[in-house]
N, C-alpha and C positions, 0 to 999 in steps of 0.2 A: 418176680417177687414171692418169695414163700413165707405161709401159714406161719402165727405164731403160735408156740410150744407154751403153758402153762407153769411153771411149778414150783419148789416151796423143798428152803433152806430146812432140814432137818433139825434143827433146834429148836423148828416154831413147831415142832412138833410133839406140843405138849400143850396142856393147861397153862396153872401159875404156875409164877414161881419155884411156888414149894412143892411142884408136884415131881416126882420123880422123872427123869427120862424115860420115856418106855420101852422096852428092848427092843430090837430093830425090827424081827417080824410086826408088831403090836404097831410099828411108826409107819410102816408101809400099811397096813391094812387100813388105818386108819385115812389115810391120803386117800387111796384106792376107793376107800368107802364113802368119802368127799364126795366123790363126784366129778370134781372140778378141776384134776392135776393131768397133769400127762407124763408128770415123770419126777424125781427126788434132786435134791444138791448136796453132796457131798462131801468132801474128802475123808472117809474116817479112820480110828486107828487100822494100823496091820492087826494087830488081831479079829478087829469085824468085819473083814475082809470080804471073806468066805459067805459069812450072812449077808451081807449085805447082796455079793451072788446071788446065793439063792431064794431071797423071799422079790429081787426086781425079776427075777426071774417068775416064780408065784403069783405074783401080782399086774406081772405085766405093767411095774412102772421105771423107766431105762432110770440108772442116774448118770444124767448125762454130763451132769457137770460139778464143781469141785470146790476148794479155798481152802489159801495159808496165807498168813503172813509172814514175811520175811526180814531179813539184816543183813544188807549189802555188806558183805564178808566173812559173813558164817549162810552164804543163802544157796550155793549151788548141790551139796550133799543133798540137806531135804528136798530140791527142785528137783531132782531128780529120783526120790524116794516116794513123793508126791505124784510127780509123770509117770512113777512106775505102776502103782497105785490107778492113777488114773487111766491105762488101759488096760489093766486089767479086771476094771469093772468099763470098761468099753465108753467113759467119759471124753469128750472133746472138749472143754472148756476148763480153764482154771485158772478162777477166780485168784489173779494178785496183790495180797496188801504189802508195799512196802515201804521199811520203818524211813523216817527226816533224816533219822539221825545213822550212820555206820557201825562196824566194831568197836571202829576204834575211836564213838564218841563225838567226830565231826560230822556235820552235814552235809546229806545224798549234795551232793553239784548238780546240774542239768545233767552234764555229762555224763557223770554216774549215774542215774537213774535210765537216759538215753544206754547207754553202755549195757547196762540187766538186762534193760527190754532186751535187745539186740541176742545179746545172751542165754534170754530160757528162750526165745521165740525159736533160737536155732536150735537147743536142745530139746527144746517142746515139740518138733518138727517133723522129732527122730522116734519118739513115742506117738504122734498121731494127734496131742494138745496144743491148743490155741494157747496161753497166757494171758490176760486181760488184765492190764493196770484199771484198780479199781480208783473211780473216787472216795475217797475216804477221810478224815478224820485220825488223827496221830500219823500221819502218812504222808509222803510225801504230797503227795496231790491236793491236802490240804490249803497249799498256798493254792487257790484254783488257776492264777494263768501260765506259770506252769507250765502247767499240761499242757498244754497250746504250742509252748513255745517245748517242749520234753515233743511235742505228738511231730512236729514238723525237724528236729535235728534227724527222728530215726527213720523219718520221708527222707530228707535229707541222703540216708545212705542208704538206700535201698530197699526199706522194710517195711511193710506196713506196719501200721499201729493198732492196735487192738486198743479199748476200754471195758471196763464195768463201769457203766453209768447206775453208780448211784444215788439220786439226786434228791436223798431223806438227809446226806450232807452237806447240801448248797441252801434248799430251802430253810433246814432252824436259821441258821443264820440271820434271814432275813427280820433287821431292824431288833436286832442283837449286842447293844453295844457293846458288852461280854465277848459275843467269839466274835464279834467281830476284830476283836484286838488282833487273835491267834495270825499272827503269821504277816501283821498289821493290813490287814484285806481292808479297813475300815480307811485307809487313805486312801487306794486303789479305789475302791468303791464313792470315794469323793472327789476323788482327782475324774472320776471317768472314764476309768479303763477297766474297770469291773464291773458287769451289770450284773445283778442277784434277781434280779423281779423278771419270774417268765410269761410274765404279756406283755413285758418291752422285745423293742424286735431283735435289739441287741447284745441278747444275754445270754450267758457263759452257758448254761446247757444247748438251745440251744447252735450256739456256736461247733460245741462237740458233735452234736449230733449234724449237724448238714457238713464237716467231717469228713462221714462217714466211719467214725473209731468206734460207733457202741456196736460189740457184738456180742453182750451179755447182757442184762438192765437187774437191780435186785430194785424189788418195791418194799419198802413198808414205809406206812406215809407218815408227813410230819404236816405243822404250821410255824409259822412265817414264827419267828421269836418260843419258837417250840417252850414249854415249858417243863423248866429243871426235873429232874425223876427223883422229888424230893425220901422218896424209899428207900434207897439206896447210895454209900459212899463209897467215894474210890478207899485205899487204905491211906490215903495220905489225912481225910478228913473231907476229902471235897464229896461234895455232891452230886449223882448224875446228873451228867451234862442235858438230858431231854433231846434225846434221836429217835424218837418212836411216840406219836399222836394213833390213839385207835383209831382207827378208820370205820368201826359202827361203832354206832351209841353207848356207851355202858351200860350196863345196869347198876342202879344206883349205889353205890358204895366202892364200888367197882376204879375210879380214877379219883385223883385226887384232883381237879380241874374241873369249872361247866368247861360242857362239851358242845362246839355250832359244829355240825357237818359244813359251811362254809365257805371256814377257815382253812377246809381241805382241800378248795383250787386251786387253789399256785402247785402244788405238789399233783394233783392230778395234771392238768395245764403238760406238766413234763410228761407226764402216760399218754396224753395227747399226738402232742405235738411228734414223740419219736414217733408212735403208730405210726401219724402222717409222715412220714418224713420213709419209714419202712417200704409202705403204698404206694407212694411214688414216684420213691427210687428204686430204680432197678441192679447197683450195683451194692443195696444197701446188704450190710454183713450179721444183722439183729435176728435172730434165729429161735429166740426164748428169755423170760422174764419170770424169773423167781420170787416170788415172797422171802419176806424177813423179819416179822414180826419177831421178838427172842429173847431171852432176861435178862442180857447181860445189866451191869450198874448203868453205863450209861442210854439203856433203852426200858427192857421193860418188868426191870429185879423189880422186887416189891407191888408187883402190876396182880388187882384179882379178878382183873378180866382176863378171859383166852386167848392166850394167842395162838389157840391153832383156829380157835372161831374168826379169829380179826384172820390169818388169812385167809382161809376159805370166801370171807366176805368181801375182800379184798379183788381174790381170784375171779367172784363171779362177776364185777366191778366191770373187771380190765379185758376180758371177755365178753361182754354185751358192748363197752365203748369200741372194743375191735370189731366185733360186728356191721354196727351202724355208722362205724368210720367207714369199709369197706363198701356199706350201702350205700352211702354221700356219692366213692369215686366212679 
């Protein structure tokens, strides 16, 4: 078992959504001065790579991971470009989001995802970068049962399967009828094939963890039936889906719902399950967890609480929890 590193996705290195994104040096300085992070997580634009290298070295904060989203059919050149950036920055992990439709408009099948994963894995090996396919809404993996099917297909071809666990995308669907209608997971839940409750032994997050697939993790807290983000709308007029809940109690008028710390327990349970697995299983591939409190429409757009402060407090809790778990074993 190797110790865990804790980092922050750089889109969360700002305060409210209205604040402009700080320049690269300011972001690295904020992270360093917080005293709780080991690294930053970002695939920057080509024009920013030089500054990321410079300030990564200046502040002693490696860029251990990055990420992007891809559409099958238009993915190869973009993967190559991002793997080159990763190699330049010394990143070993590339968080990989794959849309559920292909460039020709067709739904991506399990075999399509499997073939794309193996293609990305083999390409990444040439750059020293491991692609980790993320659990994420609007992607193929939002149909949660597909993840295990694809993972087994990959392994049947003799290739290791790696994912980024972002369990916020699972937890916010608990007791959430509207969200459970997407990809018909309501039917999967009612039939007992899919279990979302992390306190149930056969829940889907624990299944992925026990398969040994989690190599990277994004930590952004949510609660079951998470409140919609009424402060933000998509171009089609729909309200933000609500996949972010303050980890730390917001100040008055910083959040549009009553905040209750007890509601965070299901999200926290997944982190604890992952940490226990990492401690007990010598084959665990997990090396790092990145906080990701972000200002996007489905997340924190319109927020009045500090994204950065939420990331700091969440990381303090994860460090304390990791220490407590280690002391018990």
